[in-house]
All heavy atoms as a GROMACS GRO file, in nm:
protein
  543
    1MET      N    1   4.666   2.442   0.177
    1MET     CA    2   4.546   2.486   0.107
    1MET      C    3   4.480   2.600   0.185
    1MET      O    4   4.462   2.592   0.305
    1MET     CB    5   4.452   2.366   0.092
    1MET     CG    6   4.324   2.399   0.022
    1MET     SD    7   4.227   2.249  -0.003
    1MET     CE    8   4.156   2.290  -0.156
    2LEU      N    9   4.445   2.706   0.116
    2LEU     CA   10   4.383   2.823   0.176
    2LEU      C   11   4.233   2.798   0.192
    2LEU      O   12   4.164   2.767   0.096
    2LEU     CB   13   4.407   2.946   0.088
    2LEU     CG   14   4.349   3.077   0.137
    2LEU    CD1   15   4.411   3.117   0.270
    2LEU    CD2   16   4.374   3.185   0.034
    3GLU      N   17   4.184   2.810   0.315
    3GLU     CA   18   4.041   2.791   0.342
    3GLU      C   19   3.969   2.924   0.326
    3GLU      O   20   4.009   3.024   0.385
    3GLU     CB   21   4.021   2.736   0.482
    3GLU     CG   22   3.878   2.700   0.510
    3GLU     CD   23   3.862   2.634   0.644
    3GLU    OE1   24   3.947   2.553   0.681
    3GLU    OE2   25   3.763   2.665   0.711
    4GLN      N   26   3.864   2.925   0.247
    4GLN     CA   27   3.787   3.046   0.223
    4GLN      C   28   3.653   3.035   0.294
    4GLN      O   29   3.587   2.931   0.288
    4GLN     CB   30   3.766   3.064   0.073
    4GLN     CG   31   3.711   3.197   0.035
    4GLN     CD   32   3.707   3.212  -0.117
    4GLN    OE1   33   3.722   3.117  -0.192
    4GLN    NE2   34   3.688   3.333  -0.161
    5THR      N   35   3.614   3.141   0.364
    5THR     CA   36   3.485   3.139   0.434
    5THR      C   37   3.384   3.227   0.360
    5THR      O   38   3.421   3.324   0.294
    5THR     CB   39   3.499   3.189   0.578
    5THR    OG1   40   3.550   3.323   0.576
    5THR    CG2   41   3.592   3.101   0.658
    6LEU      N   42   3.259   3.190   0.371
    6LEU     CA   43   3.153   3.267   0.308
    6LEU      C   44   3.116   3.386   0.397
    6LEU      O   45   3.112   3.373   0.520
    6LEU     CB   46   3.029   3.180   0.288
    6LEU     CG   47   3.042   3.064   0.191
    6LEU    CD1   48   2.915   2.980   0.193
    6LEU    CD2   49   3.072   3.112   0.052
    7PRO      N   50   3.087   3.501   0.336
    7PRO     CA   51   3.041   3.614   0.416
    7PRO      C   52   2.901   3.585   0.469
    7PRO      O   53   2.827   3.506   0.412
    7PRO     CB   54   3.040   3.731   0.317
    7PRO     CG   55   3.031   3.668   0.183
    7PRO     CD   56   3.098   3.534   0.194
    8SER      N   57   2.868   3.650   0.578
    8SER     CA   58   2.735   3.628   0.638
    8SER      C   59   2.658   3.758   0.647
    8SER      O   60   2.715   3.867   0.643
    8SER     CB   61   2.749   3.565   0.776
    8SER     OG   62   2.817   3.653   0.863
    9TRP      N   63   2.527   3.745   0.658
    9TRP     CA   64   2.437   3.859   0.672
    9TRP      C   65   2.345   3.827   0.789
    9TRP      O   66   2.279   3.724   0.790
    9TRP     CB   67   2.355   3.875   0.544
    9TRP     CG   68   2.276   4.001   0.539
    9TRP    CD1   69   2.147   4.017   0.582
    9TRP    CD2   70   2.317   4.127   0.491
    9TRP    NE1   71   2.106   4.146   0.562
    9TRP    CE2   72   2.210   4.217   0.506
    9TRP    CE3   73   2.436   4.175   0.435
    9TRP    CZ2   74   2.217   4.349   0.468
    9TRP    CZ3   75   2.442   4.307   0.398
    9TRP    CH2   76   2.334   4.392   0.414
   10ARG      N   77   2.342   3.914   0.889
   10ARG     CA   78   2.258   3.891   1.008
   10ARG      C   79   2.129   3.970   0.997
   10ARG      O   80   2.129   4.085   0.954
   10ARG     CB   81   2.334   3.935   1.133
   10ARG     CG   82   2.455   3.850   1.159
   10ARG     CD   83   2.535   3.908   1.275
   10ARG     NE   84   2.663   3.843   1.281
   10ARG     CZ   85   2.710   3.782   1.388
   10ARG    NH1   86   2.640   3.781   1.499
   10ARG    NH2   87   2.827   3.724   1.384
   11HIS      N   88   2.021   3.907   1.037
   11HIS     CA   89   1.890   3.971   1.035
   11HIS      C   90   1.796   3.895   1.127
   11HIS      O   91   1.833   3.793   1.186
   11HIS     CB   92   1.834   3.978   0.892
   11HIS     CG   93   1.800   3.844   0.836
   11HIS    ND1   94   1.673   3.792   0.843
   11HIS    CD2   95   1.875   3.750   0.775
   11HIS    CE1   96   1.672   3.672   0.788
   11HIS    NE2   97   1.794   3.644   0.745
   12ASP      N   98   1.673   3.942   1.138
   12ASP     CA   99   1.571   3.875   1.219
   12ASP      C  100   1.468   3.810   1.128
   12ASP      O  101   1.432   3.865   1.022
   12ASP     CB  102   1.500   3.975   1.311
   12ASP     CG  103   1.593   4.032   1.416
   12ASP    OD1  104   1.690   3.963   1.453
   12ASP    OD2  105   1.570   4.145   1.461
   13CYS      N  106   1.419   3.695   1.166
   13CYS     CA  107   1.316   3.623   1.090
   13CYS      C  108   1.192   3.712   1.081
   13CYS      O  109   1.147   3.767   1.182
   13CYS     CB  110   1.283   3.491   1.160
   13CYS     SG  111   1.142   3.404   1.084
   14PRO      N  112   1.134   3.727   0.959
   14PRO     CA  113   1.013   3.809   0.945
   14PRO      C  114   0.890   3.746   1.009
   14PRO      O  115   0.787   3.812   1.023
   14PRO     CB  116   0.996   3.822   0.793
   14PRO     CG  117   1.068   3.704   0.737
   14PRO     CD  118   1.180   3.674   0.832
   15TYR      N  119   0.898   3.620   1.049
   15TYR     CA  120   0.784   3.551   1.109
   15TYR      C  121   0.793   3.548   1.262
   15TYR      O  122   0.698   3.582   1.331
   15TYR     CB  123   0.775   3.407   1.057
   15TYR     CG  124   0.754   3.398   0.909
   15TYR    CD1  125   0.862   3.379   0.824
   15TYR    CD2  126   0.628   3.410   0.853
   15TYR    CE1  127   0.844   3.370   0.685
   15TYR    CE2  128   0.608   3.402   0.716
   15TYR     CZ  129   0.718   3.382   0.633
   15TYR     OH  130   0.700   3.374   0.498
   16CYS      N  131   0.908   3.503   1.316
   16CYS     CA  132   0.918   3.481   1.461
   16CYS      C  133   1.022   3.570   1.530
   16CYS      O  134   1.042   3.559   1.649
   16CYS     CB  135   0.949   3.334   1.489
   16CYS     SG  136   1.118   3.284   1.445
   17ASP      N  137   1.090   3.655   1.454
   17ASP     CA  138   1.192   3.748   1.507
   17ASP      C  139   1.317   3.679   1.562
   17ASP      O  140   1.395   3.741   1.633
   17ASP     CB  141   1.135   3.842   1.612
   17ASP     CG  142   1.042   3.945   1.553
   17ASP    OD1  143   1.064   3.986   1.437
   17ASP    OD2  144   0.946   3.987   1.622
   18ALA      N  145   1.338   3.553   1.528
   18ALA     CA  146   1.462   3.485   1.570
   18ALA      C  147   1.581   3.550   1.497
   18ALA      O  148   1.568   3.594   1.383
   18ALA     CB  149   1.455   3.337   1.536
   19HIS      N  150   1.695   3.556   1.564
   19HIS     CA  151   1.816   3.610   1.504
   19HIS      C  152   1.876   3.504   1.412
   19HIS      O  153   1.895   3.389   1.452
   19HIS     CB  154   1.917   3.650   1.610
   19HIS     CG  155   1.865   3.754   1.704
   19HIS    ND1  156   1.832   3.881   1.664
   19HIS    CD2  157   1.837   3.749   1.836
   19HIS    CE1  158   1.788   3.951   1.766
   19HIS    NE2  159   1.788   3.872   1.874
   20ILE      N  160   1.904   3.543   1.286
   20ILE     CA  161   1.954   3.450   1.185
   20ILE      C  162   2.082   3.504   1.126
   20ILE      O  163   2.095   3.623   1.101
   20ILE     CB  164   1.850   3.432   1.072
   20ILE    CG1  165   1.720   3.374   1.128
   20ILE    CG2  166   1.905   3.346   0.959
   20ILE    CD1  167   1.607   3.369   1.028
   21GLU      N  168   2.177   3.415   1.102
   21GLU     CA  169   2.299   3.450   1.030
   21GLU      C  170   2.298   3.370   0.899
   21GLU      O  171   2.314   3.249   0.899
   21GLU     CB  172   2.423   3.417   1.112
   21GLU     CG  173   2.549   3.461   1.044
   21GLU     CD  174   2.672   3.449   1.134
   21GLU    OE1  175   2.657   3.412   1.252
   21GLU    OE2  176   2.780   3.475   1.084
   22LEU      N  177   2.276   3.439   0.789
   22LEU     CA  178   2.268   3.377   0.657
   22LEU      C  179   2.406   3.379   0.593
   22LEU      O  180   2.469   3.484   0.582
   22LEU     CB  181   2.171   3.455   0.568
   22LEU     CG  182   2.160   3.412   0.422
   22LEU    CD1  183   2.090   3.276   0.414
   22LEU    CD2  184   2.087   3.517   0.341
   23LEU      N  185   2.456   3.263   0.553
   23LEU     CA  186   2.581   3.255   0.479
   23LEU      C  187   2.550   3.278   0.332
   23LEU      O  188   2.459   3.216   0.277
   23LEU     CB  189   2.650   3.120   0.498
   23LEU     CG  190   2.696   3.089   0.640
   23LEU    CD1  191   2.756   2.949   0.647
   23LEU    CD2  192   2.797   3.192   0.688
   24VAL      N  193   2.625   3.368   0.266
   24VAL     CA  194   2.597   3.406   0.129
   24VAL      C  195   2.713   3.366   0.039
   24VAL      O  196   2.827   3.406   0.061
   24VAL     CB  197   2.575   3.560   0.118
   24VAL    CG1  198   2.549   3.600  -0.027
   24VAL    CG2  199   2.461   3.603   0.208
   25ASP      N  200   2.682   3.285  -0.063
   25ASP     CA  201   2.782   3.248  -0.163
   25ASP      C  202   2.785   3.358  -0.268
   25ASP      O  203   2.705   3.358  -0.362
   25ASP     CB  204   2.748   3.113  -0.225
   25ASP     CG  205   2.852   3.067  -0.325
   25ASP    OD1  206   2.950   3.141  -0.351
   25ASP    OD2  207   2.837   2.956  -0.379
   26THR      N  208   2.875   3.454  -0.252
   26THR     CA  209   2.880   3.570  -0.341
   26THR      C  210   2.929   3.534  -0.481
   26THR      O  211   2.912   3.613  -0.574
   26THR     CB  212   2.968   3.681  -0.282
   26THR    OG1  213   3.098   3.628  -0.255
   26THR    CG2  214   2.906   3.737  -0.154
   27SER      N  215   2.988   3.416  -0.499
   27SER     CA  216   3.033   3.376  -0.632
   27SER      C  217   2.915   3.351  -0.726
   27SER      O  218   2.933   3.346  -0.848
   27SER     CB  219   3.121   3.251  -0.624
   27SER     OG  220   3.044   3.138  -0.588
   28GLN      N  221   2.793   3.340  -0.672
   28GLN     CA  222   2.673   3.323  -0.754
   28GLN      C  223   2.626   3.455  -0.814
   28GLN      O  224   2.536   3.457  -0.896
   28GLN     CB  225   2.559   3.265  -0.671
   28GLN     CG  226   2.579   3.126  -0.623
   28GLN     CD  227   2.458   3.077  -0.547
   28GLN    OE1  228   2.345   3.120  -0.571
   28GLN    NE2  229   2.479   2.987  -0.454
   29GLY      N  230   2.683   3.566  -0.769
   29GLY     CA  231   2.635   3.697  -0.812
   29GLY      C  232   2.503   3.729  -0.746
   29GLY      O  233   2.463   3.666  -0.648
   30SER      N  234   2.434   3.828  -0.799
   30SER     CA  235   2.304   3.866  -0.744
   30SER      C  236   2.204   3.755  -0.774
   30SER      O  237   2.203   3.700  -0.885
   30SER     CB  238   2.257   3.997  -0.806
   30SER     OG  239   2.346   4.102  -0.770
   31HIS      N  240   2.121   3.720  -0.675
   31HIS     CA  241   2.029   3.609  -0.693
   31HIS      C  242   1.919   3.613  -0.588
   31HIS      O  243   1.925   3.690  -0.494
   31HIS     CB  244   2.102   3.474  -0.687
   31HIS     CG  245   2.170   3.446  -0.557
   31HIS    ND1  246   2.291   3.502  -0.522
   31HIS    CD2  247   2.135   3.368  -0.453
   31HIS    CE1  248   2.327   3.460  -0.402
   31HIS    NE2  249   2.233   3.378  -0.358
   32GLU      N  250   1.818   3.529  -0.608
   32GLU     CA  251   1.711   3.509  -0.511
   32GLU      C  252   1.715   3.365  -0.464
   32GLU      O  253   1.751   3.274  -0.539
   32GLU     CB  254   1.575   3.538  -0.574
   32GLU     CG  255   1.556   3.683  -0.608
   32GLU     CD  256   1.415   3.714  -0.654
   32GLU    OE1  257   1.320   3.649  -0.605
   32GLU    OE2  258   1.400   3.805  -0.736
   33THR      N  259   1.679   3.345  -0.339
   33THR     CA  260   1.677   3.211  -0.282
   33THR      C  261   1.576   3.205  -0.168
   33THR      O  262   1.529   3.309  -0.120
   33THR     CB  263   1.818   3.169  -0.233
   33THR    OG1  264   1.818   3.032  -0.198
   33THR    CG2  265   1.864   3.254  -0.115
   34TRP      N  266   1.542   3.087  -0.126
   34TRP     CA  267   1.454   3.066  -0.012
   34TRP      C  268   1.527   2.976   0.087
   34TRP      O  269   1.588   2.876   0.048
   34TRP     CB  270   1.325   2.995  -0.055
   34TRP     CG  271   1.231   3.085  -0.127
   34TRP    CD1  272   1.120   3.146  -0.077
   34TRP    CD2  273   1.236   3.125  -0.264
   34TRP    NE1  274   1.057   3.221  -0.173
   34TRP    CE2  275   1.128   3.209  -0.290
   34TRP    CE3  276   1.325   3.098  -0.370
   34TRP    CZ2  277   1.104   3.267  -0.414
   34TRP    CZ3  278   1.301   3.156  -0.493
   34TRP    CH2  279   1.192   3.238  -0.514
   35GLU      N  280   1.521   3.012   0.214
   35GLU     CA  281   1.579   2.931   0.322
   35GLU      C  282   1.476   2.925   0.434
   35GLU      O  283   1.405   3.022   0.459
   35GLU     CB  284   1.707   2.995   0.376
   35GLU     CG  285   1.819   3.008   0.276
   35GLU     CD  286   1.889   2.877   0.247
   35GLU    OE1  287   1.884   2.786   0.334
   35GLU    OE2  288   1.947   2.865   0.138
   36ASP      N  289   1.469   2.813   0.502
   36ASP     CA  290   1.379   2.800   0.616
   36ASP      C  291   1.442   2.860   0.741
   36ASP      O  292   1.562   2.844   0.765
   36ASP     CB  293   1.345   2.653   0.643
   36ASP     CG  294   1.259   2.593   0.535
   36ASP    OD1  295   1.194   2.669   0.460
   36ASP    OD2  296   1.255   2.470   0.525
   37CYS      N  297   1.362   2.927   0.822
   37CYS     CA  298   1.408   2.979   0.950
   37CYS      C  299   1.448   2.861   1.038
   37CYS      O  300   1.371   2.765   1.051
   37CYS     CB  301   1.298   3.060   1.017
   37CYS     SG  302   1.337   3.109   1.188
   38PRO      N  303   1.566   2.866   1.100
   38PRO     CA  304   1.607   2.754   1.186
   38PRO      C  305   1.523   2.743   1.313
   38PRO      O  306   1.521   2.638   1.377
   38PRO     CB  307   1.753   2.784   1.217
   38PRO     CG  308   1.770   2.929   1.193
   38PRO     CD  309   1.669   2.968   1.089
   39GLN      N  310   1.451   2.849   1.349
   39GLN     CA  311   1.370   2.848   1.472
   39GLN      C  312   1.227   2.801   1.445
   39GLN      O  313   1.179   2.708   1.506
   39GLN     CB  314   1.368   2.989   1.532
   39GLN     CG  315   1.292   3.000   1.662
   39GLN     CD  316   1.364   2.934   1.777
   39GLN    OE1  317   1.486   2.931   1.781
   39GLN    NE2  318   1.289   2.880   1.870
   40CYS      N  319   1.158   2.866   1.350
   40CYS     CA  320   1.015   2.836   1.327
   40CYS      C  321   0.989   2.759   1.198
   40CYS      O  322   0.875   2.722   1.171
   40CYS     CB  323   0.934   2.965   1.328
   40CYS     SG  324   0.959   3.072   1.184
   41CYS      N  325   1.092   2.737   1.118
   41CYS     CA  326   1.085   2.660   0.993
   41CYS      C  327   1.004   2.726   0.883
   41CYS      O  328   0.973   2.663   0.781
   41CYS     CB  329   1.034   2.518   1.017
   41CYS     SG  330   1.138   2.426   1.129
   42ALA      N  331   0.965   2.852   0.898
   42ALA     CA  332   0.892   2.923   0.793
   42ALA      C  333   0.987   2.956   0.678
   42ALA      O  334   1.104   2.987   0.701
   42ALA     CB  335   0.830   3.050   0.848
   43PRO      N  336   0.940   2.952   0.553
   43PRO     CA  337   1.026   2.982   0.439
   43PRO      C  338   1.049   3.133   0.426
   43PRO      O  339   0.954   3.211   0.423
   43PRO     CB  340   0.947   2.929   0.320
   43PRO     CG  341   0.804   2.938   0.362
   43PRO     CD  342   0.805   2.913   0.511
   44ILE      N  343   1.176   3.172   0.420
   44ILE     CA  344   1.213   3.312   0.406
   44ILE      C  345   1.266   3.331   0.264
   44ILE      O  346   1.352   3.257   0.218
   44ILE     CB  347   1.320   3.353   0.508
   44ILE    CG1  348   1.269   3.326   0.649
   44ILE    CG2  349   1.357   3.500   0.490
   44ILE    CD1  350   1.375   3.342   0.757
   45HIS      N  351   1.213   3.432   0.197
   45HIS     CA  352   1.253   3.465   0.061
   45HIS      C  353   1.361   3.574   0.070
   45HIS      O  354   1.340   3.677   0.131
   45HIS     CB  355   1.132   3.515  -0.016
   45HIS     CG  356   1.158   3.549  -0.158
   45HIS    ND1  357   1.070   3.620  -0.233
   45HIS    CD2  358   1.262   3.523  -0.241
   45HIS    CE1  359   1.117   3.636  -0.355
   45HIS    NE2  360   1.234   3.578  -0.362
   46TYR      N  361   1.475   3.548   0.008
   46TYR     CA  362   1.586   3.643   0.008
   46TYR      C  363   1.612   3.693  -0.133
   46TYR      O  364   1.614   3.616  -0.227
   46TYR     CB  365   1.715   3.576   0.057
   46TYR     CG  366   1.714   3.535   0.201
   46TYR    CD1  367   1.686   3.405   0.237
   46TYR    CD2  368   1.743   3.627   0.300
   46TYR    CE1  369   1.686   3.366   0.369
   46TYR    CE2  370   1.743   3.589   0.434
   46TYR     CZ  371   1.715   3.459   0.467
   46TYR     OH  372   1.715   3.420   0.598
   47ARG      N  373   1.634   3.823  -0.145
   47ARG     CA  374   1.686   3.883  -0.268
   47ARG      C  375   1.823   3.941  -0.232
   47ARG      O  376   1.832   4.032  -0.151
   47ARG     CB  377   1.594   3.991  -0.322
   47ARG     CG  378   1.641   4.042  -0.461
   47ARG     CD  379   1.549   4.146  -0.520
   47ARG     NE  380   1.556   4.265  -0.436
   47ARG     CZ  381   1.452   4.339  -0.402
   47ARG    NH1  382   1.332   4.306  -0.440
   47ARG    NH2  383   1.467   4.446  -0.326
   48ILE      N  384   1.926   3.885  -0.292
   48ILE     CA  385   2.064   3.919  -0.256
   48ILE      C  386   2.129   3.990  -0.374
   48ILE      O  387   2.129   3.938  -0.486
   48ILE     CB  388   2.143   3.791  -0.220
   48ILE    CG1  389   2.074   3.721  -0.103
   48ILE    CG2  390   2.288   3.824  -0.190
   48ILE    CD1  391   2.120   3.580  -0.079
   49GLU      N  392   2.182   4.109  -0.348
   49GLU     CA  393   2.253   4.185  -0.451
   49GLU      C  394   2.402   4.182  -0.419
   49GLU      O  395   2.443   4.216  -0.308
   49GLU     CB  396   2.202   4.328  -0.457
   49GLU     CG  397   2.262   4.407  -0.570
   49GLU     CD  398   2.209   4.549  -0.578
   49GLU    OE1  399   2.107   4.580  -0.514
   49GLU    OE2  400   2.273   4.630  -0.647
   50VAL      N  401   2.482   4.141  -0.518
   50VAL     CA  402   2.626   4.127  -0.502
   50VAL      C  403   2.696   4.216  -0.605
   50VAL      O  404   2.656   4.217  -0.723
   50VAL     CB  405   2.669   3.979  -0.521
   50VAL    CG1  406   2.819   3.965  -0.514
   50VAL    CG2  407   2.601   3.891  -0.417
   51ASP      N  408   2.800   4.288  -0.563
   51ASP     CA  409   2.880   4.368  -0.655
   51ASP      C  410   2.952   4.273  -0.751
   51ASP      O  411   3.023   4.182  -0.708
   51ASP     CB  412   2.981   4.452  -0.577
   51ASP     CG  413   3.060   4.544  -0.667
   51ASP    OD1  414   3.148   4.494  -0.740
   51ASP    OD2  415   3.036   4.666  -0.662
   52ALA      N  416   2.934   4.292  -0.881
   52ALA     CA  417   2.990   4.202  -0.983
   52ALA      C  418   3.142   4.204  -0.987
   52ALA      O  419   3.205   4.104  -1.024
   52ALA     CB  420   2.934   4.236  -1.120
   53VAL      N  421   3.204   4.314  -0.949
   53VAL     CA  422   3.350   4.327  -0.955
   53VAL      C  423   3.416   4.274  -0.829
   53VAL      O  424   3.506   4.190  -0.834
   53VAL     CB  425   3.391   4.473  -0.982
   53VAL    CG1  426   3.541   4.488  -0.979
   53VAL    CG2  427   3.333   4.522  -1.114
   54THR      N  428   3.370   4.321  -0.714
   54THR     CA  429   3.437   4.286  -0.588
   54THR      C  430   3.378   4.162  -0.520
   54THR      O  431   3.438   4.109  -0.428
   54THR     CB  432   3.427   4.402  -0.488
   54THR    OG1  433   3.289   4.425  -0.456
   54THR    CG2  434   3.490   4.528  -0.545
   55GLU      N  435   3.259   4.119  -0.564
   55GLU     CA  436   3.185   4.009  -0.503
   55GLU      C  437   3.150   4.037  -0.357
   55GLU      O  438   3.134   3.946  -0.277
   55GLU     CB  439   3.258   3.875  -0.516
   55GLU     CG  440   3.263   3.823  -0.658
   55GLU     CD  441   3.314   3.681  -0.669
   55GLU    OE1  442   3.356   3.621  -0.568
   55GLU    OE2  443   3.310   3.628  -0.782
   56ASP      N  444   3.135   4.165  -0.322
   56ASP     CA  445   3.090   4.204  -0.188
   56ASP      C  446   2.937   4.208  -0.187
   56ASP      O  447   2.872   4.236  -0.288
   56ASP     CB  448   3.142   4.343  -0.151
   56ASP     CG  449   3.292   4.344  -0.127
   56ASP    OD1  450   3.348   4.239  -0.089
   56ASP    OD2  451   3.353   4.451  -0.148
   57ILE      N  452   2.880   4.181  -0.070
   57ILE     CA  453   2.734   4.192  -0.055
   57ILE      C  454   2.697   4.339  -0.056
   57ILE      O  455   2.749   4.418   0.022
   57ILE     CB  456   2.688   4.127   0.077
   57ILE    CG1  457   2.724   3.979   0.080
   57ILE    CG2  458   2.539   4.148   0.096
   57ILE    CD1  459   2.701   3.914   0.216
   58VAL      N  460   2.606   4.376  -0.147
   58VAL     CA  461   2.557   4.514  -0.155
   58VAL      C  462   2.434   4.529  -0.068
   58VAL      O  463   2.422   4.621   0.012
   58VAL     CB  464   2.526   4.554  -0.300
   58VAL    CG1  465   2.464   4.692  -0.307
   58VAL    CG2  466   2.652   4.546  -0.385
   59SER      N  467   2.339   4.433  -0.082
   59SER     CA  468   2.217   4.438   0.000
   59SER      C  469   2.154   4.300   0.005
   59SER      O  470   2.173   4.217  -0.084
   59SER     CB  471   2.117   4.540  -0.054
   59SER     OG  472   2.064   4.495  -0.177
   60VAL      N  473   2.077   4.280   0.111
   60VAL     CA  474   1.996   4.158   0.126
   60VAL      C  475   1.858   4.202   0.172
   60VAL      O  476   1.846   4.276   0.269
   60VAL     CB  477   2.058   4.061   0.228
   60VAL    CG1  478   1.965   3.941   0.248
   60VAL    CG2  479   2.196   4.015   0.185
   61VAL      N  480   1.756   4.159   0.101
   61VAL     CA  481   1.618   4.185   0.141
   61VAL      C  482   1.559   4.048   0.179
   61VAL      O  483   1.565   3.954   0.102
   61VAL     CB  484   1.536   4.248   0.026
   61VAL    CG1  485   1.392   4.267   0.068
   61VAL    CG2  486   1.598   4.380  -0.016
   62ALA      N  487   1.505   4.042   0.300
   62ALA     CA  488   1.448   3.917   0.350
   62ALA      C  489   1.305   3.941   0.392
   62ALA      O  490   1.273   4.043   0.452
   62ALA     CB  491   1.529   3.866   0.469
   63GLY      N  492   1.218   3.848   0.360
   63GLY     CA  493   1.079   3.859   0.401
   63GLY      C  494   1.000   3.738   0.356
   63GLY      O  495   1.053   3.644   0.299
   64ASP      N  496   0.868   3.745   0.382
   64ASP     CA  497   0.784   3.639   0.327
   64ASP      C  498   0.761   3.669   0.180
   64ASP      O  499   0.804   3.772   0.130
   64ASP     CB  500   0.653   3.624   0.407
   64ASP     CG  501   0.567   3.749   0.404
   64ASP    OD1  502   0.571   3.822   0.304
   64ASP    OD2  503   0.497   3.773   0.503
   65ASP      N  504   0.698   3.580   0.108
   65ASP     CA  505   0.682   3.595  -0.036
   65ASP      C  506   0.610   3.723  -0.077
   65ASP      O  507   0.632   3.774  -0.186
   65ASP     CB  508   0.610   3.475  -0.096
   65ASP     CG  509   0.700   3.355  -0.107
   65ASP    OD1  510   0.824   3.373  -0.114
   65ASP    OD2  511   0.650   3.242  -0.109
   66ASP      N  512   0.524   3.776   0.007
   66ASP     CA  513   0.452   3.898  -0.027
   66ASP      C  514   0.536   4.023  -0.010
   66ASP      O  515   0.507   4.125  -0.069
   66ASP     CB  516   0.327   3.911   0.061
   66ASP     CG  517   0.226   3.802   0.033
   66ASP    OD1  518   0.227   3.748  -0.080
   66ASP    OD2  519   0.146   3.770   0.123
   67GLU      N  520   0.642   4.018   0.071
   67GLU     CA  521   0.722   4.136   0.101
   67GLU      C  522   0.838   4.156   0.005
   67GLU      O  523   0.882   4.267  -0.016
   67GLU     CB  524   0.777   4.128   0.243
   67GLU     CG  525   0.669   4.134   0.349
   67GLU     CD  526   0.725   4.116   0.489
   67GLU    OE1  527   0.832   4.056   0.502
   67GLU    OE2  528   0.661   4.163   0.582
   68VAL      N  529   0.896   4.051  -0.050
   68VAL     CA  530   1.015   4.062  -0.132
   68VAL      C  531   0.972   4.068  -0.278
   68VAL      O  532   0.919   3.973  -0.332
   68VAL     CB  533   1.111   3.943  -0.110
   68VAL    CG1  534   1.232   3.953  -0.200
   68VAL    CG2  535   1.155   3.938   0.035
   69MET      N  536   0.994   4.181  -0.341
   69MET     CA  537   0.956   4.198  -0.482
   69MET      C  538   1.079   4.212  -0.568
   69MET      O  539   1.175   4.266  -0.537
   69MET     CB  540   0.870   4.323  -0.499
   69MET     CG  541   0.743   4.316  -0.421
   69MET     SD  542   0.626   4.214  -0.511
   69MET     CE  543   0.497   4.204  -0.393
   0.00000   0.00000   0.00000
């Protein structure tokens, strides 16, 4: 059986500047989600854009609720 890994996106927490590696399920297509920072537990809002054909990550915007539009 072939094991498939999820692509990741590295960034810093907008609250505490901790280094975060976000695993992205590109099969969902472009989407928004919220994940808690593993360091400070603050909720981070992500807007993830995925190429519909290749399922590659095009962009990820991370911030608090006021920053991600």
